[in-house]
C-alpha positions in Angstrom: 153.5 106.9 107.1 153.6 103.0 106.3 151.5 100.2 105.4 149.5 97.6 107.7 149.2 94.3 107.1 146.0 92.3 107.9 147.6 88.9 108.7 144.4 87.0 109.5 142.3 88.1 106.2 142.6 85.1 103.7 141.4 85.9 100.2 142.1 85.9 96.7 143.9 88.8 95.3 142.6 88.3 92.1 140.7 90.7 90.6 140.9 92.6 93.9 140.9 96.4 92.3 137.0 95.1 90.5 135.9 93.4 93.8 136.6 96.0 96.5 136.2 99.3 97.4 136.3 101.8 100.3 132.7 103.4 101.5 132.5 107.1 102.7 132.6 106.0 106.3 135.8 104.3 105.6 135.0 100.8 105.5 136.5 98.3 103.3 133.9 95.9 101.6 135.5 92.7 99.9 133.5 90.4 97.7 135.3 87.1 97.6 135.2 85.4 94.2 132.5 82.7 93.5 130.7 83.6 96.6 128.0 86.0 97.8 129.7 86.6 100.9 130.5 90.2 102.0 133.8 90.9 104.3 134.2 94.5 105.8 137.3 95.6 107.1 137.2 98.7 109.5 140.0 100.4 111.3 139.9 101.6 114.9 141.6 105.0 113.4 143.7 106.1 110.8 145.8 108.8 112.4 147.6 106.9 115.1 151.0 104.9 115.5 151.0 101.8 113.3 151.5 99.8 116.3 148.6 100.8 117.9 146.1 100.3 115.2 143.5 97.7 115.4 141.8 96.1 112.5 138.2 94.5 112.9 137.0 92.0 110.1 133.5 91.0 109.9 131.9 88.7 107.3 128.2 88.3 106.1 126.1 86.3 103.5 125.4 89.5 101.4 123.7 87.5 98.7 122.2 84.3 97.9 123.9 83.6 94.8 127.7 84.4 94.0 128.5 87.4 92.8 129.9 88.3 89.3 130.4 91.7 88.7 130.9 94.8 91.6 130.5 98.2 90.6 130.7 100.8 93.3 130.4 104.5 93.1 129.0 107.6 95.3 127.4 105.1 98.0 125.5 102.8 95.4 126.8 99.6 94.6 125.6 97.7 91.3 126.1 94.0 90.8 125.5 91.3 89.2 125.1 87.6 90.0 126.0 84.4 88.6 122.5 84.2 86.8 123.2 87.7 85.4 120.6 89.2 87.6 121.3 93.0 88.1 120.7 94.7 92.0 121.5 97.9 92.7 122.4 98.2 96.6 122.0 101.7 98.6 124.8 101.5 101.4 123.4 104.3 103.5 119.7 102.9 103.3 120.9 99.2 103.3 118.4 98.5 100.7 118.4 96.0 97.8 116.5 96.3 94.7 116.4 94.2 91.8 116.7 95.7 88.3 116.3 93.1 85.7 118.0 90.3 84.1 120.9 91.1 81.9 121.6 87.7 80.1 120.4 89.0 77.0 122.3 92.1 77.1 125.4 90.2 77.7 124.8 87.7 74.9 124.4 90.7 72.2 127.2 93.0 73.7 129.6 90.9 75.6 131.4 91.7 78.8 130.5 94.5 81.1 133.2 97.1 81.8 131.0 99.1 84.4 127.6 99.9 85.5 126.5 103.5 86.9 123.3 105.4 88.1 123.0 108.5 85.6 120.0 110.7 86.7 117.1 108.6 86.7 118.5 105.7 84.4 121.1 103.2 84.5 124.5 103.3 82.2 126.0 99.9 81.0 129.4 100.4 79.7 130.1 97.1 77.4 134.2 96.4 76.8 133.9 96.2 73.2 130.1 97.6 72.7 129.9 101.2 74.0 127.0 102.2 76.3 123.5 100.9 76.7 120.9 102.9 78.9 118.1 101.0 81.1 115.2 103.0 80.9 113.5 103.4 84.5 110.3 105.0 83.1 110.1 101.8 80.2 110.6 99.1 83.1 114.6 99.1 82.5 114.3 98.5 78.7 117.5 98.7 76.5 118.3 101.7 74.7 121.6 102.0 72.9 123.6 105.2 73.9 126.8 104.7 71.5 128.2 101.8 70.3 131.4 103.0 68.7 133.7 102.8 72.0 135.8 100.3 73.3 135.4 101.0 77.3 137.6 100.5 80.3 135.3 102.0 82.8 132.8 104.7 83.5 132.6 107.3 86.4 129.6 109.3 87.0 130.8 113.1 88.6 128.3 113.2 91.5 128.9 117.4 91.6 128.6 117.8 87.7 126.3 115.4 87.1 128.1 113.8 83.9 129.3 110.5 82.9 132.9 110.1 82.5 133.9 106.9 80.0 137.4 106.0 80.0 137.9 104.6 76.4 140.3 102.5 74.1 141.6 104.8 71.7 139.5 107.8 71.9 140.8 108.9 75.2 138.4 110.4 78.0 134.7 110.9 76.9 132.3 112.8 78.7 128.5 112.5 78.5 125.9 114.8 79.7 122.2 115.0 79.6 121.2 117.8 77.0 118.0 119.7 77.7 116.7 123.1 76.7 116.9 125.9 79.2 113.5 126.2 79.3 110.4 124.5 78.0 106.7 125.5 77.9 103.9 122.9 78.3 100.4 124.9 77.6 97.5 122.4 78.7 95.0 123.6 76.1 97.5 122.4 73.6 96.9 119.0 74.6 92.8 119.6 74.6 91.2 122.8 73.9 88.7 121.8 76.9 91.7 121.8 79.2 91.7 125.3 80.2 91.8 125.7 84.2 94.7 127.2 85.9 97.5 124.5 87.1 97.8 124.3 91.3 100.1 121.9 91.8 103.2 119.8 90.0 104.9 116.8 90.9 107.5 114.2 89.1 107.5 110.6 90.2 110.5 108.0 90.4 109.0 106.5 86.9 109.7 109.5 84.9 106.1 110.8 84.8 105.0 114.3 85.5 101.8 115.0 87.6 99.8 118.4 87.2 96.9 119.4 89.6 94.6 122.0 87.9 91.9 124.1 89.7 88.8 122.1 87.9 90.0 120.0 85.1 91.3 117.4 87.8 94.7 115.5 87.8 97.0 115.3 84.7 99.8 112.6 84.2 102.5 113.1 81.3 104.0 109.2 81.4 107.7 110.4 80.0 107.9 114.2 79.8 111.5 114.0 78.8 111.0 113.2 75.7 107.7 114.0 74.4 104.7 115.4 75.0 101.9 114.0 73.1 98.2 114.1 74.0 97.3 110.4 73.2 99.6 109.6 76.1 98.2 112.2 78.6 95.6 110.8 81.2 93.5 113.2 82.8 92.0 111.8 86.5 89.2 112.8 88.7 87.2 110.9 91.5 84.6 109.8 88.6 87.3 107.8 86.5 90.0 109.1 83.9 90.2 109.9 80.1 92.7 110.6 77.3 93.4 114.1 76.9 93.3 114.0 73.3 89.5 113.4 73.9 89.0 115.1 77.0 85.3 116.0 78.1 84.7 118.5 81.2 83.9 116.2 84.0 80.4 116.8 85.3 81.8 117.9 88.8 84.9 119.9 88.8 87.8 118.3 90.5 90.5 120.7 91.8 93.9 119.5 93.1 96.2 121.9 95.3 98.8 119.6 96.6 100.7 116.4 95.4 102.9 114.6 97.8 104.9 111.5 97.1 104.3 109.0 100.0 107.0 106.8 102.1 104.9 104.2 102.9 102.8 103.3 100.0 103.0 102.9 96.4 101.5 106.1 95.1 101.2 109.7 96.5 98.6 112.0 98.4 96.5 114.4 96.8 95.2 117.6 98.7 91.9 118.7 96.9 88.7 120.5 97.3 86.0 119.1 99.1 86.2 116.6 100.6 89.9 117.3 100.4 91.9 114.1 100.5 92.6 111.5 98.0 95.4 109.2 97.1 96.6 107.6 93.8 98.3 104.0 93.5 100.7 102.8 91.0 99.4 99.4 91.4 95.7 100.3 90.0 96.7 103.2 88.2 93.5 104.8 89.8 92.3 107.5 92.2 90.9 106.8 95.4 89.1 108.7 98.2 90.1 108.4 101.8 86.9 107.3 103.5 85.0 108.6 106.8 86.2 112.2 105.9 84.3 115.1 107.7 81.3 116.2 106.0 82.6 119.9 106.8 83.6 121.5 103.5 87.5 121.3 103.4 90.0 122.7 100.8 93.6 120.9 101.8 96.9 122.7 100.5 99.4 121.0 102.4 100.1 117.5 103.6 102.9 116.4 105.6 103.1 112.4 106.0 104.5 111.6 109.6 104.6 107.7 109.2 102.4 105.4 107.5 99.1 106.1 109.6 99.5 110.1 110.3 99.5 113.0 108.1 99.3 116.6 109.2 97.2 118.9 106.9 96.7 122.8 106.1 93.4 123.9 104.7 91.7 127.2 103.5 89.6 127.9 106.1 89.3 125.0 108.3 92.7 125.1 110.0 95.4 122.7 110.8 94.8 119.0 111.5 96.1 116.0 112.5 94.7 112.8 110.6 94.8 109.1 112.1 94.3 106.8 109.2 93.9 103.2 108.9 94.6 100.6 105.9 91.8 98.1 105.4 91.1 95.6 102.4 90.3 98.0 99.4 91.0 101.4 101.0 92.3 103.7 103.4 89.8 105.4 106.1 90.1 108.1 108.5 90.2 106.9 112.0 90.2 109.8 114.1 91.4 113.8 113.6 92.6 116.1 116.1 92.3 120.2 115.2 94.7 123.0 116.3 93.8 126.4 116.8 96.3 129.1 116.6 95.8 132.4 117.8 97.0 136.2 116.9 95.5 139.4 118.4 92.8 137.3 119.6 91.9 136.4 116.0 92.0 132.6 115.2 93.9 131.9 111.9 92.1 129.3 109.9 93.2 129.9 106.4 96.7 128.3 105.5 98.3 127.4 102.1 102.0 126.0 102.4 103.3 123.6 104.9 107.1 122.9 105.2 109.1 120.4 107.4 112.1 121.2 109.1 113.8 118.1 111.0 111.6 115.7 112.6 109.5 118.0 115.1 109.0 121.4 113.4 106.2 122.2 110.9 106.2 125.9 109.4 102.7 126.8 108.2 102.1 129.7 105.7 99.0 131.7 106.7 96.7 133.8 104.2 96.4 136.1 107.2 99.0 136.4 109.6 102.4 135.3 108.4 104.1 132.2 109.4 103.3 129.6 112.3 106.1 127.5 113.7 104.8 124.2 115.3 106.2 121.6 117.2 105.0 118.2 116.9 106.3 117.1 120.2 105.0 119.7 122.6 102.3 120.9 120.3 103.3 124.6 120.8 103.3 127.1 118.6 104.5 130.5 117.7 103.1 133.2 115.2 105.3 135.3 113.3 104.0 138.5 111.5 106.5 139.3 108.7 104.2 142.8 108.5 104.7 143.5 111.7 108.9 142.9 111.4 109.1 144.8 107.9 106.2 147.2 108.0 104.9 145.8 104.7 101.7 143.8 103.9 103.7 140.3 103.2 101.5 138.3 105.7 99.6 136.8 103.0 102.0 133.4 102.3 101.8 131.4 99.3 104.9 129.2 99.3 108.0 128.1 101.6 111.2 126.6 100.5 114.6 125.9 102.4 117.6 125.3 100.5 120.6 123.2 101.4 122.4 126.4 103.0 119.2 126.6 105.3 117.8 129.7 103.8 114.0 130.2 104.1 112.3 131.4 100.9 108.8 133.0 101.6 106.6 133.5 98.7 103.9 136.2 99.3 101.6 138.0 97.2 103.6 141.0 97.6 107.0 139.9 96.9 109.4 136.8 97.8 111.2 137.3 100.9 114.5 135.3 101.9 114.9 134.5 105.4 117.3 132.5 107.7 116.4 130.6 111.0 119.1 132.0 113.5 116.7 131.7 116.6 114.7 128.4 117.6 111.4 130.5 118.2 112.1 133.2 114.9 113.3 134.2 111.9 115.8 137.4 110.8 114.6 138.7 107.3 117.6 139.3 105.1 116.9 140.7 101.8 114.6 140.4 98.8 114.6 138.0 96.4 113.1 137.5 92.8 113.2 133.5 92.3 111.5 130.6 93.8 113.1 127.5 93.1 111.4 124.3 93.7 113.3 121.1 92.9 111.6 117.7 91.8 111.9 114.3 93.2 115.2 113.6 91.2 116.8 116.8 92.6 117.6 117.9 88.7 114.9 119.6 87.4 113.2 123.2 89.1 109.4 124.0 88.1 108.2 127.5 88.0 104.7 128.7 88.0 104.4 131.7 85.7 101.4 133.2 86.9 98.6 132.2 89.3 96.0 132.7 86.3 97.8 130.8 83.7 97.3 127.2 82.8 100.9 126.6 81.7 104.4 125.5 83.3 108.0 125.7 82.4 110.6 123.9 83.8 114.4 124.6 83.8 117.8 123.0 84.4 
């Protein structure tokens, strides 16, 4: 064991502990003082004799203005430039996001000791004035967490999702989000006219919660973690929007079966009853229909976004389709579509509810008739997997699919929930019954349970 001197690296060592860090791939990042430059130092190996190790140093213009403060944790870099503008840089995605200007906060609270992402918000530790939270759902407005701490540094534990604070005189302090184990939201408590079943649920990256109902349309709760007040809840349909407190049933029912966050537009896709497909835009806060859809009655229950112009959808009665879309001024229209036909025992399977992507090429489709369909997008080949034939039980009526981080595939049916695992490229092996059905939200911190198909209430637990 020994030290290696990089003789051709000429930077000031002042505040090096605050302006340098090592990323997960072993590269040393250094931000020289009073510049926006980034130096990256890498080794060709760490387990060789020191005389044979070769170091590589590269330089890049990382930011247009001089960088004053640098805070790195768990693959995410938070930095403040000379104008006190705060940015967050995701190293794996190589994406830089502007958050807000911190000048008013620095004038009020003083020197910054640390910055960390904590759940969906940003926590700033000030040397002599404690912790302040920037609320993502409130456009990064400040909110005081605790002013009675002198802080050396802060650290978010990615395994326990807690924030550790190294304090002056109070030792190490731990902060964690406090939630109740379960919270019920009964829609008719918002309005007596909201009585239809809840069929879909989604959280967005703004702290909002969305419900799709079987007839009452789409509901939005802007900040469900804090409080749920009817006056803040909006009900959407193709005909417009209403406040939940004064909600009156729409002239035409609007059923929402599926909500899928888009990766290519500022909004999300909505699978619905006839005509089947809508999208919501955060830009104008409105619901929009996709133009030029088929006149054939369609219920879309599952959506997979392949790219900015291709969607795969599963329907209840009209089978499985590939939709080619094009964006035009003022909207999105259907350019073309392709229908796929799946057969089992000389019968065509046309009724599907869930769809789950596996990797870049495989889509699992859950049918209401014949169990699972494994579809390969590259070859357009498919395989029907009847759970009834495998288990000799009536479990081919599939309602939901979920894959765990460990690779287990949960199949929710009208009879029971099966836990399976893919151990062969073309099949699955059932393992044992389970009585739970976890569905993580976009932040990965909450799980949502539907209590009953005939009930218009949801609960969430952590």
